[in-house]
C-alpha positions in Angstrom: -17.0 -3.9 25.7 -15.0 -0.6 26.3 -16.2 2.5 24.4 -15.1 3.4 20.9 -12.4 5.9 21.9 -10.9 3.5 24.5 -10.8 0.7 21.9 -9.2 2.8 19.4 -6.5 4.3 21.7 -6.0 0.6 22.9 -5.4 -0.5 19.3 -3.3 2.2 18.3 -0.9 1.5 21.1 -1.0 -2.3 20.4 -0.1 -1.8 16.8 2.5 0.6 17.6 3.9 -1.9 19.9 3.9 -4.6 17.3 5.8 -2.7 14.7 8.2 -1.8 17.4 8.8 -5.3 18.4 7.2 -5.0 21.9 4.0 -6.8 21.3 4.0 -10.6 21.9 0.9 -11.8 19.7 -0.3 -11.3 16.2 -2.9 -8.7 15.4 -6.4 -9.7 14.1 -8.5 -7.1 12.1 -11.9 -7.4 10.8 -13.0 -4.9 8.1 -16.7 -4.5 7.1 -18.1 -4.5 3.4 -17.0 -1.2 2.0 -18.8 1.1 -0.5 -16.6 1.4 -3.5 -15.3 5.1 -3.3 -15.0 5.0 -7.1 -18.5 3.6 -7.4 -21.1 5.2 -9.5 -19.4 8.6 -9.5 -16.2 7.1 -11.2 -12.6 7.9 -10.5 -12.2 11.1 -8.5 -8.7 11.8 -10.0 -9.8 12.0 -13.5 -13.2 13.8 -13.1 -14.0 17.3 -13.1 -16.8 17.0 -10.5 -16.3 18.5 -7.1 -14.5 16.2 -4.8 -17.2 16.8 -2.4 -19.2 14.4 -4.0 -16.9 11.5 -3.0 -17.1 12.6 0.6 -20.1 10.8 1.8 -18.9 7.3 0.7 -15.3 7.7 2.3 -17.2 8.8 5.7 -19.7 6.1 5.5 -17.1 3.5 5.1 -15.1 5.0 8.0 -18.3 4.9 10.3 -18.9 1.3 9.3 -15.4 0.5 10.4 -16.2 2.2 13.7 -19.3 0.2 14.1 -17.7 -3.2 13.5 -14.9 -2.4 15.9 -17.4 -1.4 18.7 -19.2 -4.7 18.1 -16.2 -7.2 17.9 -13.4 -5.4 19.9 -10.7 -6.6 17.6 -7.4 -4.8 16.7 -8.5 -2.4 14.0 -8.0 1.4 14.1 -10.5 2.7 11.6 -9.2 4.6 8.6 -11.0 7.1 6.2 -9.5 5.8 2.8 -9.0 7.7 -0.3 -8.9 5.1 -2.8 -7.2 5.5 -6.2 -6.0 3.3 -8.9 -2.5 2.7 -9.8 -2.5 5.3 -12.7 -2.1 8.5 -10.8 1.7 9.0 -11.0 1.8 7.8 -14.8 -1.2 10.2 -15.4 0.8 13.1 -14.1 3.6 12.4 -16.6 0.9 12.6 -19.4 -0.5 9.1 -19.9 -4.0 8.7 -21.0 -6.1 7.0 -18.5 -8.6 4.2 -19.4 -11.8 4.2 -17.4 -13.5 1.0 -16.6 -17.0 0.5 -15.5 -16.4 -1.9 -12.9 -12.9 -1.5 -11.7 -10.1 1.2 -11.0 -8.8 3.3 -13.7 -5.5 2.2 -15.7 -2.8 4.3 -17.2 -2.0 3.5 -21.0 1.6 3.7 -22.1 3.0 7.1 -23.2 6.3 6.3 -24.7 7.8 3.4 -26.6 11.6 4.5 -27.1 14.4 5.7 -24.9 14.5 9.0 -26.8 10.8 9.6 -26.0 11.5 8.6 -22.1 14.3 10.9 -22.0 12.3 13.9 -23.0 9.8 13.4 -20.2 10.2 16.0 -17.4 9.2 15.4 -13.7 5.7 17.1 -13.4 4.5 19.6 -11.0 2.1 18.1 -8.4 -0.1 21.2 -8.3 -0.9 21.1 -12.0 -1.7 17.3 -12.0 -5.2 16.7 -11.2 -4.6 13.0 -10.5 -2.3 14.2 -7.5 -3.7 17.6 -6.4 -7.3 16.1 -6.2 -6.1 13.6 -3.6 -5.1 16.7 -1.4 -8.6 18.2 -2.3 -10.5 15.0 -1.2 -8.4 14.7 2.0 -9.1 18.2 3.2 -12.8 17.8 2.4 -12.9 14.5 4.5 -10.8 16.1 7.3 -13.2 18.8 7.3 -16.2 16.3 7.8 -14.6 14.0 10.3 -12.2 16.2 12.2 -8.4 17.1 12.0 -7.4 13.8 13.7 -8.9 11.3 11.5 -6.5 8.7 10.1 -6.5 9.4 6.4 -5.7 6.2 4.3 -4.4 5.7 0.7 -3.9 6.9 -2.1 -2.2 3.8 -4.0 1.7 4.2 -3.8 3.5 2.8 -6.7 7.2 2.5 -6.9 9.1 4.5 -9.4 9.9 1.2 -11.3 6.3 0.3 -11.4 5.3 3.7 -12.5 8.0 3.7 -15.3 6.5 0.2 -16.6 3.2 2.0 -17.0 4.6 5.1 -18.9 7.0 3.2 -21.1 5.3 0.4 -23.0 6.6 -2.4 -21.1 7.8 -5.0 -23.7 9.9 -2.0 -25.0 11.1 -1.1 -21.5 12.2 -4.6 -20.8 14.3 -4.8 -24.2 15.9 -1.5 -23.2 16.9 -2.9 -19.8 19.0 -5.5 -21.8 20.5 -2.9 -24.3 23.4 -1.1 -23.1 22.3 1.9 -25.2 19.0 1.9 -23.4 19.4 0.9 -20.0 20.4 4.3 -18.8 17.3 5.8 -20.2 15.4 3.1 -18.0 17.2 4.1 -15.0 16.5 7.9 -15.6 12.9 7.4 -16.1 12.6 5.3 -12.9 14.5 8.1 -11.2 12.0 10.7 -12.4 9.0 8.5 -11.2 10.7 8.2 -7.7 11.3 11.8 -7.7 7.8 12.7 -8.2 6.8 10.0 -5.6 9.2 11.5 -3.0 7.9 15.0 -3.6 4.1 13.9 -3.5 4.5 11.8 -0.4 6.5 14.4 1.4 3.7 17.0 0.8 1.0 14.5 1.7 2.7 13.8 5.0 3.0 17.4 5.7 -0.5 18.2 4.9 -1.9 15.1 6.8 0.2 14.3 9.8 -2.3 11.4 10.5 -1.8 10.0 7.2 -1.8 6.2 7.2 1.4 5.0 5.5 -0.2 1.3 4.8 -2.2 1.8 1.6 -2.4 -2.1 0.9 -4.2 -3.7 2.4 -5.4 -0.5 4.0 -5.1 -1.1 7.7 -3.6 1.4 10.1 0.1 1.7 10.7 1.8 4.5 12.9 2.0 7.7 10.8 5.7 8.3 11.9 6.6 5.4 9.7 7.8 5.5 6.2 5.5 4.9 3.2 4.3 1.8 2.1 5.4 1.2 -1.6 3.7 -1.3 -4.3 6.4 -3.2 -6.1 4.9 -6.0 -8.3 7.3 -5.6 -11.3 10.0 -7.2 -9.1 8.2 -10.5 -10.0 8.9 -10.0 -13.7 12.6 -9.3 -13.3 15.7 -11.5 -12.6 17.4 -11.1 -9.5 20.3 -9.3 -11.2 17.8 -7.0 -13.2 15.9 -6.0 -10.0 19.0 -5.2 -8.1 20.1 -2.9 -11.0 16.7 -1.2 -11.8 14.6 -1.6 -8.8 16.5 -2.1 -5.5 18.5 1.2 -5.3 15.3 3.2 -5.5 13.8 1.2 -2.4 16.9 1.7 -0.6 16.9 5.4 -1.2 13.1 5.7 -0.2 13.9 3.9 3.0 16.8 6.3 3.6 14.8 9.4 2.9 11.7 8.4 5.0 13.3 6.5 7.8 12.0 3.0 6.5 9.5 1.7 4.1 6.7 -0.9 4.0 6.1 -3.0 0.9 3.2 -4.5 -1.0 3.8 -7.3 -3.7 1.1 -9.2 -5.4 3.5 -10.8 -8.0 5.0 -14.1 -8.0 8.4 -12.8 -6.6 9.7 -15.4 -4.2 13.1 -15.2 -5.9 13.5 -11.6 -4.9 12.8 -12.3 -1.2 16.6 -12.5 -0.3 17.1 -9.1 -2.1 14.1 -7.5 -0.2 15.5 -8.7 3.2 18.6 -6.4 2.3 16.4 -3.3 2.2 17.5 -1.4 5.4 14.4 -0.3 7.5 12.0 -2.6 5.8 9.4 -2.6 8.5 6.3 -4.1 6.9 5.3 -6.3 4.1 2.0 -7.5 2.4 2.5 -10.5 0.5 -0.4 -11.8 -1.9 -0.2 -15.4 -2.3 1.4 -16.7 -5.6 2.0 -20.1 -6.8 3.7 -21.3 -3.5 1.3 -19.6 -1.2 2.5 -17.6 1.8 5.1 -20.1 3.1 8.1 -18.6 1.3 8.0 -15.4 3.5 9.4 -17.8 6.4 12.6 -18.6 4.4 14.0 -15.2 4.1 11.7 -12.5 6.0 11.1 -14.1 9.3 12.6 -14.0 12.9 13.8 -10.8 14.8 14.4 -7.9 12.6 12.1 -9.1 9.9 9.2 -6.9 8.7 5.7 -7.2 10.2 3.8 -9.4 7.7 0.3 -7.7 7.1 -1.7 -10.5 5.5 -5.1 -10.3 3.8 -6.8 -12.7 1.6 -5.6 -15.8 3.6 -7.7 -18.4 4.9 -7.6 -19.9 8.4 -5.6 -23.1 7.4 -2.9 -20.8 6.2 -2.9 -18.7 9.1 -2.4 -21.8 11.4 0.2 -23.1 9.2 2.3 -19.9 9.4 1.8 -19.5 13.1 2.8 -23.2 13.7 6.0 -22.9 11.6 7.2 -19.3 12.2 10.5 -18.6 13.8 10.4 -16.7 17.1 10.3 -13.0 16.7 8.3 -13.2 13.5 5.3 -10.6 13.7 1.8 -10.8 11.9 -1.3 -8.9 11.4 -4.1 -10.8 9.7 -6.8 -9.0 8.1 -10.5 -10.5 7.2 -12.4 -8.3 4.6 -16.2 -8.0 4.0 -16.9 -9.2 7.6 -20.3 -9.0 9.3 -20.4 -8.9 13.2 -21.6 -12.6 13.5 -18.8 -13.7 11.1 -16.2 -11.6 12.7 -17.1 -13.0 16.3 -16.6 -16.6 14.9 -13.5 -15.9 13.2 -11.8 -14.0 16.0 -12.6 -16.9 18.3 -10.9 -19.4 16.0 -7.9 -17.5 15.1 -7.2 -16.2 18.6 -7.3 -19.8 19.9 -4.2 -20.5 17.7 -2.0 -18.3 19.9 -3.2 -19.1 23.3 
């Protein structure tokens, strides 16, 4: 087995080639069981404890990735991930955050009416603990692991998804259908997107090795645009998504030279619209009622995004690879993997493309 640095350099080049359309096979990545960065200490973005207390868990998870790569020789590039919940942008606007004992924190709605939404101002990153503590933890981890360590995370919510956290969702959906309220929805989405753009711009400036693929958290070339969660598209009609969600994604892609996207909603009806986003380079689809197959209907072939699929069993991998149009690219990710499990899995899935 080659040395660790040789493996990492090889894998970095392979994944870069895959996104560029030069690689001819899928990527197969194994990730070890991870210590929960939010763990016993709780959520670092809502805590007043020094961020240094979360560094050991981030570092330990990174070293476990290195060890598994050394054992397996798969396609992973280890990433030191700064995990957060989905709440961080809504919290910056003033939403209270509910802290759970065994899962990530969640924002609670702040407004119920168009008038209340219109009074909100775009917050300052550097006075919002849920955002500036991400920079503090990143700097502390980088000090421990070196300037060139790939830093992963935090969660990246689209402006639409954050707006749906800030404005009580049933009231926001009613406002979308009300001629007197829909402009307020668009303004709030715009404010949330503006905050996201400012935050991501500063994050990319401070951490040039920042990994854009926040979900499922495997390495992508840092030069690529951000990887944005959009789950609310599943709850909207095509017409509503085109009006309230699509313009933001197009603008994000324009500003950053492309975007990746995560979606864990039942959103197959939006796939033709997603295919229209210029520069959509990556897609993480979590299976809904129809599984993974629908991605082949509208997001396959040359020019389609790289599908980075986790939480997927081997039968589904085999089915996708057997039916996929030429030019479709995949990265398949297996979580919570021991070395023995990883070796057996890699042997089976690699045989599918020989």
